[in-house]
C-alpha positions in Angstrom: -49.7 -139.6 14.3 -47.6 -136.9 16.0 -48.6 -133.3 16.1 -47.3 -131.2 13.2 -46.2 -127.7 14.0 -47.1 -124.8 11.9 -44.2 -124.1 9.4 -41.8 -126.7 10.9 -42.2 -129.2 8.1 -40.0 -127.1 5.9 -37.8 -125.5 8.6 -34.1 -125.7 8.2 -33.0 -123.7 11.3 -30.7 -125.1 13.9 -29.9 -124.2 17.5 -27.7 -121.1 18.0 -26.5 -122.1 21.4 -25.0 -125.2 23.0 -26.4 -124.3 26.4 -29.1 -127.0 26.1 -27.3 -130.2 25.3 -29.1 -132.4 22.8 -31.4 -129.7 21.4 -30.5 -129.0 17.8 -33.9 -128.8 16.2 -37.4 -127.4 17.2 -38.8 -131.0 17.2 -36.2 -132.1 19.7 -37.0 -129.1 21.9 -40.7 -130.0 21.8 -40.1 -133.6 22.7 -38.0 -132.6 25.6 -40.4 -130.0 26.9 -43.2 -132.6 26.7 -41.5 -134.2 29.7 -40.9 -130.9 31.5 -44.2 -128.9 31.1 -46.3 -129.3 34.2 -49.1 -127.7 36.2 -46.7 -125.3 37.9 -45.2 -124.0 34.7 -48.7 -123.2 33.4 -50.2 -119.8 33.8 -52.0 -119.6 37.2 -55.4 -118.9 35.7 -55.2 -122.1 33.7 -53.3 -124.3 36.2 -56.4 -126.2 37.4 -57.3 -127.2 33.8 -53.8 -128.4 32.9 -53.3 -132.1 32.2 -50.8 -134.4 30.5 -53.4 -134.7 27.7 -53.3 -130.9 27.3 -49.7 -130.3 28.2 -49.2 -127.1 26.2 -52.0 -125.2 28.0 -50.8 -122.0 29.6 -47.2 -122.5 28.5 -47.0 -120.3 25.4 -45.2 -117.1 26.5 -42.4 -118.7 28.6 -42.0 -121.4 25.9 -41.7 -118.8 23.1 -39.0 -116.9 24.9 -37.2 -120.1 25.6 -37.4 -120.9 21.8 -35.9 -117.4 21.2 -33.0 -118.2 23.6 -32.2 -121.3 21.6 -33.0 -120.5 18.0 -33.1 -116.7 18.0 -35.7 -114.7 16.0 -38.6 -112.8 17.4 -41.6 -113.5 19.5 -45.1 -112.4 18.4 -48.5 -112.6 20.0 -51.9 -113.5 18.6 -54.5 -111.4 20.5 -56.9 -113.5 22.6 -59.9 -112.7 24.8 -59.3 -110.8 28.0 -56.3 -108.8 26.7 -54.0 -111.9 26.6 -51.7 -113.0 23.7 -50.9 -116.5 22.4 -47.1 -116.3 21.8 -45.2 -117.9 19.0 -41.9 -117.5 17.2 -40.6 -116.3 13.8 -37.1 -117.5 12.9 -35.5 -117.0 9.5 -38.9 -116.6 7.8 -40.3 -119.7 9.6 -43.2 -119.6 12.0 -42.7 -121.8 15.1 -45.6 -122.5 17.5 -44.7 -125.2 20.0 -47.9 -124.7 22.1 -50.6 -124.3 19.5 -52.0 -127.8 20.0 -53.9 -126.5 23.1 -56.3 -124.9 20.6 -57.3 -128.1 18.9 -58.7 -127.5 15.4 -58.9 -123.8 15.8 -57.2 -121.9 12.9 -54.8 -119.4 14.2 -53.7 -116.3 12.3 -49.9 -115.8 12.3 -49.9 -112.6 10.2 -49.7 -109.0 11.3 -49.5 -109.7 15.0 -47.6 -107.4 17.5 -44.1 -108.3 18.6 -43.8 -109.4 22.3 -41.0 -108.2 24.6 -39.5 -109.7 27.7 -39.8 -106.4 29.5 -43.6 -106.5 29.3 -44.1 -110.2 29.9 -41.6 -110.6 32.7 -42.9 -107.6 34.6 -45.1 -110.2 36.0 -43.2 -111.9 38.8 -45.0 -115.2 38.5 -44.2 -115.4 34.8 -40.6 -114.6 35.2 -40.5 -117.3 37.9 -42.1 -119.9 35.7 -39.7 -119.0 32.8 -36.6 -119.5 35.0 -38.1 -122.7 36.4 -38.8 -124.1 32.9 -35.2 -123.3 31.8 -33.6 -125.0 34.8 -36.0 -128.0 34.6 -35.2 -128.5 30.9 -31.5 -128.5 31.6 -31.9 -131.0 34.4 -34.0 -133.2 32.1 -31.4 -133.1 29.4 -28.8 -134.0 32.0 -30.7 -137.2 32.6 -31.8 -136.8 36.2 -34.5 -135.3 38.3 -34.0 -131.7 39.4 -32.5 -131.4 42.9 -31.2 -127.8 43.0 -34.2 -125.8 41.9 -35.2 -122.8 44.1 -38.6 -124.3 44.7 -40.5 -127.5 45.4 -43.9 -129.2 45.8 -45.7 -130.6 48.8 -49.3 -131.6 49.8 -51.0 -131.2 53.1 -54.4 -132.0 54.5 -56.9 -129.2 54.9 -57.9 -129.7 58.5 -56.9 -128.4 61.9 -53.7 -130.4 62.1 -52.7 -129.5 58.5 -50.9 -132.8 58.2 -48.2 -133.1 55.6 -48.9 -136.0 53.2 -46.1 -135.5 50.7 -42.9 -133.4 50.2 -40.4 -133.7 47.3 -36.7 -133.6 47.8 -36.4 -129.9 47.0 -38.7 -129.1 49.9 -36.7 -131.3 52.3 -33.4 -129.7 51.3 -34.9 -126.2 51.5 -35.5 -126.8 55.2 -31.9 -128.1 55.7 -33.0 -131.7 56.1 -31.6 -134.9 54.5 -34.6 -137.2 54.6 -38.4 -137.0 54.6 -38.5 -138.4 58.1 -36.1 -135.7 59.4 -38.2 -133.0 57.6 -41.5 -134.3 59.1 -39.9 -134.4 62.6 -38.5 -130.9 62.2 -41.8 -129.2 61.2 -44.0 -131.4 63.4 -45.4 -133.0 60.2 -47.6 -130.0 59.8 -47.9 -127.0 57.5 -48.1 -124.9 60.6 -44.5 -125.9 61.5 -43.2 -124.9 58.0 -44.1 -121.3 58.5 -42.3 -118.7 60.6 -44.4 -118.4 63.8 -44.7 -114.6 63.4 -46.2 -115.0 59.9 -48.4 -118.0 60.5 -51.6 -116.3 61.7 -51.5 -113.8 58.9 -51.0 -116.2 56.1 -53.5 -118.7 57.4 -56.1 -116.0 57.3 -55.1 -115.0 53.8 -55.2 -118.6 52.5 -58.6 -119.1 54.1 -60.0 -115.9 52.7 -58.7 -116.6 49.2 -60.0 -120.1 49.0 -63.3 -119.6 50.9 -65.1 -118.3 47.8 -65.0 -118.8 44.0 -64.6 -121.9 41.9 -60.8 -122.0 41.4 -59.8 -122.2 45.1 -56.3 -120.9 44.4 -54.1 -118.9 46.9 -51.0 -116.9 46.7 -49.1 -115.8 49.9 -45.6 -114.8 51.0 -44.0 -115.7 54.3 -40.8 -116.6 56.0 -39.4 -120.0 57.0 -36.6 -121.0 59.3 -34.5 -123.9 58.2 -32.9 -126.4 60.5 -29.7 -124.4 60.6 -31.6 -121.4 61.8 -31.4 -119.4 58.5 -34.4 -117.3 57.5 -35.7 -117.7 53.9 -38.4 -115.7 52.1 -41.0 -117.8 50.4 -43.6 -117.4 47.6 -46.4 -119.9 48.0 -48.8 -120.9 45.1 -51.5 -123.2 46.5 -54.5 -125.0 45.1 -57.3 -126.4 47.3 -58.7 -129.7 45.9 -61.6 -131.8 47.3 -61.2 -135.6 47.3 -63.9 -138.2 46.6 -63.6 -139.2 50.3 -65.0 -135.9 51.4 -61.6 -134.6 52.6 -59.8 -131.7 51.0 -56.1 -131.1 50.4 -53.7 -128.2 49.5 -51.4 -128.9 46.6 -48.6 -126.3 47.1 -45.6 -125.1 45.1 -43.2 -122.8 47.1 -40.2 -120.9 45.9 -37.2 -119.5 47.9 -37.1 -116.0 46.5 -33.8 -115.3 48.2 -32.2 -117.5 45.6 -33.8 -115.4 42.8 -32.6 -111.9 43.5 -34.4 -110.6 40.4 -37.7 -111.3 42.3 -36.7 -109.0 45.2 -39.3 -106.3 44.2 -42.4 -104.8 45.7 -44.5 -107.4 47.4 -47.5 -106.0 45.7 -46.9 -108.8 43.2 -48.9 -109.1 40.0 -49.2 -112.8 41.0 -51.5 -111.6 43.8 -53.6 -109.8 41.2 -53.9 -113.0 39.2 -55.2 -114.9 42.2 -57.5 -112.0 43.1 -59.0 -112.3 39.6 -59.8 -115.9 40.3 -61.2 -115.3 43.8 -63.3 -112.3 43.2 -64.6 -111.8 46.7 -61.5 -111.1 48.8 -58.3 -109.0 49.1 -55.4 -111.4 49.0 -53.2 -109.5 51.3 -55.5 -108.9 54.3 -58.2 -111.4 53.7 -60.9 -108.8 54.0 -63.8 -108.5 51.4 -62.9 -106.5 48.3 -65.0 -103.5 47.2 -67.3 -105.5 44.9 -68.2 -108.2 47.5 -68.6 -105.5 50.2 -71.3 -103.8 48.1 -73.0 -107.2 47.6 -73.0 -108.0 51.3 -74.2 -104.5 52.3 -77.0 -104.5 49.7 -78.1 -107.9 51.1 -78.0 -106.4 54.6 -80.0 -103.4 53.7 -82.6 -105.5 51.8 -83.9 -106.7 55.2 -86.7 -104.4 56.6 -85.6 -105.3 60.1 -82.0 -104.1 59.5 -83.3 -100.9 57.9 -84.9 -100.0 61.2 -81.5 -100.1 62.9 -78.8 -97.5 63.0 -76.4 -98.2 60.1 -73.1 -96.4 59.5 -70.4 -96.4 56.9 -66.8 -95.7 58.0 -63.9 -94.9 55.7 -60.4 -95.3 57.0 -57.3 -94.0 55.3 -53.6 -94.0 56.1 -52.2 -90.5 55.3 -49.0 -90.5 53.2 -48.9 -94.3 52.9 -46.8 -94.0 49.8 -44.2 -92.1 51.8 -44.4 -94.7 54.5 -43.5 -97.4 52.0 -40.6 -95.4 50.5 -39.1 -94.9 54.0 -39.8 -98.4 55.5 -40.1 -100.7 52.6 -43.1 -102.6 51.1 -42.6 -105.5 53.5 -43.3 -103.3 56.6 -46.0 -101.5 54.6 -47.9 -104.8 53.9 -47.5 -105.8 57.6 -49.0 -102.4 58.6 -52.0 -103.0 56.3 -52.6 -106.5 57.7 -52.3 -105.2 61.3 -54.8 -102.4 60.7 -57.2 -104.8 59.0 -57.0 -107.1 62.0 -57.5 -104.1 64.4 -60.6 -102.9 62.5 -62.1 -106.4 62.3 -61.6 -107.0 66.0 -63.2 -103.7 67.0 -66.1 -104.1 64.5 -67.1 -107.7 65.2 -70.1 -108.7 63.1 -69.7 -105.8 60.7 -68.9 -105.9 57.0 -65.2 -104.9 56.7 -63.5 -104.3 53.4 -60.2 -103.1 51.9 -61.2 -101.1 48.9 -57.8 -100.3 47.6 -54.2 -99.6 48.7 -54.6 -98.0 52.1 -58.4 -97.5 52.1 -60.6 -99.6 54.4 -64.4 -99.3 54.6 -66.8 -100.7 57.2 -70.6 -101.0 57.3 -71.7 -101.4 61.0 -74.8 -101.3 63.1 -75.1 -99.5 66.4 -75.8 -96.2 67.9 -73.8 -93.1 66.9 -72.0 -93.1 70.2 -71.1 -96.8 69.8 -69.8 -96.3 66.3 -67.8 -93.2 67.3 -66.2 -95.1 70.3 -65.2 -98.0 68.0 -63.6 -95.7 65.5 -61.7 -93.9 68.3 -60.5 -97.3 69.6 -59.2 -98.2 66.2 -57.4 -94.9 65.9 -55.8 -95.3 69.4 -54.7 -98.9 69.0 -53.0 -98.2 65.6 -51.3 -95.1 67.1 -50.2 -96.9 70.2 -49.0 -100.2 68.6 -45.9 -101.7 70.2 -43.8 -101.5 67.1 -42.9 -97.8 66.8 -42.3 -97.8 63.0 -46.0 -98.9 62.5 -47.5 -96.0 64.6 -49.5 -93.9 62.1 -52.4 -91.5 62.6 -55.4 -93.0 60.8 -58.0 -90.7 59.3 -61.6 -91.7 59.4 -64.8 -90.4 57.9 -68.2 -91.5 59.2 -71.5 -91.3 57.5 -74.6 -92.1 59.5 -77.3 -93.5 57.1 -80.2 -91.4 58.3 -82.1 -92.2 55.1 -82.3 -96.0 55.1 -82.7 -96.0 51.3 -79.5 -94.2 50.5 -77.7 -96.0 47.7 -74.6 -97.8 49.2 -72.2 -96.4 46.7 -73.3 -92.8 47.6 -73.1 -93.6 51.3 -69.5 -94.8 50.8 -68.7 -91.6 48.9 -70.1 -89.5 51.8 -67.8 -91.3 54.2 -64.8 -90.9 51.9 -65.5 -87.2 51.4 -65.6 -86.8 55.2 -62.3 -88.6 55.5 -60.7 -86.6 52.7 -61.8 -83.3 54.2 -59.4 -83.7 57.1 -56.4 -85.3 55.2 -54.2 -82.3 55.5 -55.1 -81.4 59.1 -53.0 -82.5 62.1 -55.6 -81.5 64.7 -58.5 -83.7 63.6 -58.5 -87.4 62.9 -62.2 -88.3 62.7 -64.8 -86.4 60.8 -68.6 -87.0 60.5 -70.3 -86.2 57.2 -72.4 -83.0 57.7 -74.0 -80.1 55.9 -70.7 -78.3 55.2 -69.3 -81.4 53.5 -72.7 -81.8 51.8 -72.5 -78.2 50.4 -69.0 -78.9 49.2 -70.3 -82.0 47.4 -73.2 -80.0 46.0 -70.7 -77.5 44.5 -68.6 -80.3 43.1 -71.7 -81.8 41.5 -72.6 -78.4 40.0 -69.1 -78.2 38.4 -69.5 -81.7 36.9 -73.0 -81.0 35.6 -72.3 -77.6 34.1 -68.7 -77.7 32.8 -69.8 -78.3 29.2 -72.3 -75.4 29.4 -69.6 -73.1 31.0 -67.2 -73.8 28.1 -69.8 -73.4 25.4 -71.1 -70.1 26.8 -67.5 -69.0 27.8 -68.4 -68.6 31.5 -64.9 -70.0 31.9 -62.5 -67.1 31.2 -58.8 -67.0 30.5 -57.0 -64.5 32.7 -53.3 -63.5 32.2 -50.7 -62.8 34.8 -47.4 -61.2 33.7 -44.1 -63.0 33.9 -41.1 -60.7 34.3 -37.4 -61.0 33.4 -35.8 -60.3 36.8 -32.6 -58.6 35.5 -34.5 -56.0 33.4 -38.0 -55.9 34.9 -39.5 -56.3 31.5 -42.5 -58.5 30.8 -41.2 -61.6 29.0 -44.4 -63.7 29.1 -47.8 -64.3 30.5 -49.3 -67.3 32.3 -52.8 -68.2 31.1 -55.0 -69.0 34.1 -58.7 -70.0 34.3 -61.6 -68.4 36.2 -65.2 -69.5 36.1 -67.6 -66.6 36.2 -71.0 -68.4 36.5 -74.3 -66.5 36.1 -75.9 -68.7 38.9 -73.2 -69.1 41.5 -70.8 -66.2 40.7 -67.0 -66.4 40.6 -65.4 -69.8 41.0 -61.7 -69.9 41.7 -59.5 -72.7 40.3 -59.6 -74.3 43.8 -63.4 -74.6 43.4 -63.3 -76.7 40.2 -59.9 -77.8 39.0 -59.5 -80.7 41.5 -63.1 -81.8 41.0 -62.6 -81.9 37.2 -59.5 -83.9 37.7 -61.2 -86.4 40.0 -64.0 -86.9 37.5 -61.6 -87.0 34.5 -63.1 -83.9 32.9 -60.1 -81.6 33.2 -59.1 -82.0 29.6 -62.2 -80.2 28.4 -61.1 -77.0 30.2 -57.4 -77.3 29.2 -58.2 -77.8 25.5 -60.6 -74.8 25.7 -57.7 -72.7 27.2 -55.4 -73.7 24.3 -58.1 -72.5 21.8 -58.7 -69.2 23.8 -55.0 -68.3 24.1 -54.5 -68.8 20.3 -57.5 -66.6 19.6 -56.2 -63.9 21.9 -52.9 -64.1 20.2 -54.5 -63.2 16.9 -56.3 -60.2 18.5 -53.0 -58.9 19.9 -51.4 -59.2 16.4 -54.4 -57.4 14.8 -54.2 -54.5 17.4 -50.5 -54.2 16.9 -49.7 -54.7 20.6 -46.5 -56.1 21.9 -46.4 -59.9 21.8 -44.7 -62.2 24.3 -45.2 -66.0 24.9 -48.1 -67.3 27.0 -47.7 -70.4 29.1 -50.6 -72.9 29.5 -51.1 -75.3 32.4 -51.7 -79.0 31.6 -52.8 -81.7 33.9 -51.0 -85.1 33.7 -54.5 -86.5 33.1 -54.7 -84.5 29.8 -52.2 -87.0 28.3 -54.4 -89.9 29.4 -57.8 -88.4 28.4 -57.0 -86.9 25.0 -54.1 -86.6 22.6 -53.1 -83.2 24.1 -50.0 -83.1 21.9 -52.1 -83.1 18.7 -54.6 -80.6 20.3 -51.9 -78.0 20.8 -50.3 -78.6 17.4 -53.6 -78.5 15.5 -55.0 -75.5 17.3 -51.9 -73.3 17.0 -51.7 -74.2 13.3 -55.4 -73.3 12.9 -54.7 -69.8 14.3 -51.2 -69.4 12.8 -49.5 -69.1 16.2 -45.7 -69.7 16.2 -44.5 -72.4 18.5 -42.3 -69.9 20.2 -45.4 -68.1 21.5 -46.7 -71.2 23.5 -45.0 -72.6 26.6 -46.4 -75.7 28.2 -46.5 -76.0 32.0 -46.8 -79.5 33.6 -46.9 -80.2 37.4 -44.7 -82.6 39.3 -47.3 -85.3 39.0 -45.7 -86.2 35.7 -43.0 -87.9 37.7 -45.5 -90.4 38.9 -46.1 -91.7 35.4 -44.2 -95.0 35.5 -45.1 -95.9 31.9 -42.9 -93.1 30.5 -45.7 -92.0 28.1 -45.9 -88.4 29.4 -42.2 -87.9 29.4 -42.1 -89.2 25.8 -44.8 -86.8 24.8 -42.9 -83.9 26.4 -39.8 -84.9 24.4 -41.8 -84.8 21.2 -43.0 -81.3 22.1 -39.5 -80.1 22.9 -38.1 -81.6 19.7 -40.6 -79.3 17.8 -39.4 -76.3 19.6 -42.0 -75.9 22.5 -40.6 -75.0 25.9 -41.8 -77.4 28.6 -41.9 -76.1 32.1 -42.1 -78.0 35.4 -44.7 -76.1 37.4 -45.2 -75.9 41.2 -41.8 -77.3 42.1 -41.8 -77.6 45.9 -45.5 -77.8 46.4 -45.3 -81.6 47.0 -42.6 -84.2 47.4 -39.8 -82.7 45.4 -36.3 -83.7 44.6 -33.8 -82.1 42.2 -32.6 -85.6 41.5 -36.0 -86.3 39.8 -35.2 -83.7 37.2 -32.3 -85.8 35.9 -34.8 -88.3 34.5 -37.0 -85.7 32.7 -36.3 -83.0 30.2 -37.6 -79.5 31.0 -36.7 -75.9 30.0 -37.9 -73.9 33.0 -38.1 -74.9 36.7 -41.0 -73.0 38.3 -40.7 -72.6 42.0 -43.9 -72.7 44.0 -44.9 -69.6 46.0 -44.3 -71.6 49.2 -40.6 -70.8 49.0 -41.1 -67.0 49.2 -43.7 -67.5 52.0 -41.0 -69.5 53.9 -38.5 -66.8 53.1 -40.7 -64.3 54.9 -40.6 -66.5 58.1 -37.4 -68.5 58.1 -33.8 -67.2 57.5 -32.7 -70.6 56.2 -35.2 -70.4 53.3 -32.9 -68.0 51.5 -30.1 -70.5 51.5 -32.5 -73.2 50.3 -33.7 -71.1 47.4 -30.2 -70.2 46.4 -29.2 -73.9 46.4 -32.2 -74.8 44.2 -31.7 -72.0 41.7 -28.0 -72.8 41.4 -28.8 -76.5 40.9 -31.4 -75.7 38.3 -29.0 -73.6 36.3 -26.4 -76.3 36.6 -28.8 -78.7 34.8 -29.6 -76.2 32.1 -33.0 -75.1 33.5 -34.1 -71.5 33.7 -35.5 -70.8 37.2 -38.8 -68.9 37.6 -40.2 -68.0 41.0 -43.9 -67.6 41.8 -45.5 -65.6 44.6 -43.5 -62.3 44.3 -45.5 -59.9 46.4 -43.0 -57.3 47.7 -40.1 -55.3 46.5 -38.0 -57.2 49.0 -38.9 -60.5 47.2 -37.9 -59.0 43.9 -34.6 -57.7 45.1 -33.8 -61.0 46.7 -34.5 -62.9 43.4 -32.1 -60.5 41.6 -29.4 -61.2 44.2 -29.6 -65.0 43.8 -29.8 -65.0 40.0 -33.3 -66.1 39.4 -34.1 -65.7 35.7 -37.9 -64.9 35.8 -40.5 -64.0 38.4 -44.3 -63.8 38.7 -46.6 -62.6 41.4 -49.0 -59.8 42.6 -46.1 -57.4 42.8 -46.1 -57.2 39.0 -49.9 -57.8 38.5 -52.8 -60.1 39.4 -54.4 -62.5 36.9 -56.8 -60.4 34.8 -58.4 -60.5 31.3 -55.8 -59.6 28.6 -57.0 -56.1 28.0 -57.1 -55.3 31.7 -53.7 -56.7 32.5 -52.1 -54.8 29.6 -53.7 -51.6 30.8 -52.6 -52.3 34.4 -48.9 -53.0 33.5 -48.8 -49.9 31.2 -50.1 -47.8 34.1 -47.1 -49.1 36.2 -44.7 -48.1 33.4 -43.7 -51.7 32.7 -42.3 -52.5 29.3 -42.3 -55.7 27.1 -39.4 -57.6 25.7 -39.2 -57.6 22.0 -39.7 -60.9 20.2 -38.8 -61.7 16.6 -41.7 -63.7 15.3 -41.4 -66.5 12.9 -44.1 -68.8 11.7 -42.8 -72.2 13.0 
């Protein structure tokens, strides 16, 4: 008896498109797809388990969106283990689930499930690819013949030194510009080696070997170029599966896609498909073939478990490519990936016999044995070879941190942290490229640990203080606001400046504790000022982009200011440019909520990093706060005045009020008046001090406050 679909027995819906000839009912679609679903339309993680007897396995999301194409309605997802969803359809009150038979007798709940969107699902390149393949394969099936114009094809080759091709379907033959299988075999030398662009062969063979060497699934995912018989270069995505035959031999079953024929796939090569394969093969990095962090730790622990090895000199080296993100933006991800592979190869060649790993992005870590001099020479050799590579675009100045494991029983994670700290300590320096972990770095680390261990105590006992620095209206010289800044006055270690603890708290994801404390303190101080009958002006509070991730900072601000009856107009919110790195859009949405209630949202430290006025078009701010680097440049370079004028005019043109930090002299102040800067802040008007002290100081200078009409928002 045929499989009965949930809700379809009573369904009366019909197809809303004639694009798929012969499909008028859901049953007809299922019958057609039963001949189209295959291993390569299944999700990669389930591909090895797919069979004709379980044909709906791994097909749910691409099938559900295809149903939506034909019948309309919405797609919903039943939550499954591992954060996945089983997708189904709702059309005109009927629930359609073409792929539920993969769950056998399991009872699925089709109520109160979240709606699924194409934007989320098709952000995965491999899923978008499978969806398009399924649509085209269905059309070809309905046309009554085997697909011949799909952008991909299937072939098999033997897993040995010759990599002999055993089978290739027509799409592969045509992809290489050939007419027959014999012509194709002759053109590529009947070998997988001959199918790959010679400049890419060594790299991708290493990647395939690394990805299939460990783990149970034996999948690989690589990208490379090919040259067809007419001399045209094509860009290929390769999904492979290593299978072992009963005869003792092994074979690669491979599906490749010409991504040039699918312009929508022309994105960053850091594909989510690579992440899928990496999740199957837990030991290696799919791009470089090096060990990943987890397997690196396992290997080093095994190495250190040997008493003989513990008697030897062991070192941990951390390599980093400075400004690698900027390199990718300038040169493209293709060249960026090539650079990573070249550096991986250089490190591996220099540190033969060592444990070499790519931890993440542009971070490489090595565990090696040898004398300090030997290790230092090898690191120097890697640095020089990368800097002197033949291809000028790939010449970068690597940074390296070295930790010599004097204590053989140092935990490996801590040893890696030491090497990383040494590397990070020279990131901004152009005169030093290699750093050895020493007492100075150890002291810095000790201070960081003190901050992490005592931040809760410092907040509870109010060792963390809120200081206020006046903000002045440039045209009048009157105080129009204060910036709330933090200082840590510790009974054990004395005064800690923000540079001593802010970055540490961000790195350890504790910064929200201080920022929420500042909100509370500012609101309390507001009430004191009201009680004393002193002039009142708004205070701006700094927020880290991490605050939006670590807590509901929007609710914290709202609830706290209501608790102390503080008007919205008395609190301004400062956010750094790091908000622009939030690709999810969550932070910008939260900022929009705050602005809709009446809060002013400021962009802080503009110019301190990689800045662009064009970025401001995508985000909504009220005030653009120029970093003090601009006025420092003004003191040295005549052109800085023109640059500041341009930025301030641009800000005003976008409806932003410009505010400049770092005003230290009367000349600075007069210059800001001249170019029309709205507000200013700096030591010329007053240093950050406790509220009572800053009020006394500004009064002594004869400064006045703007008048604000308060309303309880």
